[in-house]
C-alpha positions, -999 to 999 in steps of 0.1 A, spaced: -1 -2 1 13 33 -11 17 56 17 -4 92 10 18 125 -2 8 160 -8 40 190 -7 45 213 16 19 240 21 -8 221 11 -39 223 27 -71 197 34 -57 159 24 -72 145 53 -48 120 70 -69 85 86 -61 73 116 -81 39 135 -80 24 169 -98 -6 174 -117 7 208 -146 31 210 -133 65 214 -167 81 229 -155 104 260 -120 92 255 -94 118 255 -75 112 217 -39 123 207 -26 124 170 10 118 170 38 126 143 72 131 139 100 128 109 118 92 108 153 97 109 155 138 126 153 144 164 123 161 157 99 163 185 68 151 185 43 167 181 6 169 181 -17 170 147 -49 190 148 -76 165 143 -117 155 149 -129 119 160 -153 116 130 -165 83 142 -164 75 179 -178 39 181 -156 25 152 -122 46 163 -118 74 139 -98 97 137 -91 125 110 -59 150 107 -69 173 74 -34 196 65 -26 228 66 5 231 56 31 239 86 44 202 79 82 201 72 91 187 40 101 147 52 85 110 59 62 109 94 47 80 113 23 86 136 6 69 164 -30 76 187 -28 75 222 -65 80 242 -74 78 272 -107 65 290 -107 85 321 -77 76 344 -79 41 324 -48 47 299 -26 58 282 -41 36 252 -17 34 218 -27 25 185 -19 7 161 0 -10 194 23 -34 173 17 -33 140 32 -4 115 29 23 123 4 43 100 28 69 80 27 95 50 50 121 32 55 154 27 72 165 -6 94 202 -14 64 222 -31 88 232 -71 76 269 -58 
């Protein structure tokens, strides 16, 4: 499966992640980090689009630096957690390419 790609400065591309738990009433963080850089982990602005199905979306805002990113969801259910998704599976990825302009 190809990873989602867009260019630096692009807005409105949607990156979707899914936790295999019901997110109703949970606090969710959508985290990303550039691979191969000492960058800090960043929290992406996001919307829980289907809490029962665990679906979360980030719409790009043009502020991410060029590079390949890995992501994860960190979920708190009250005092329980954090629960991290995808757990032991391969981390969801996306790529930001350099804009020619």
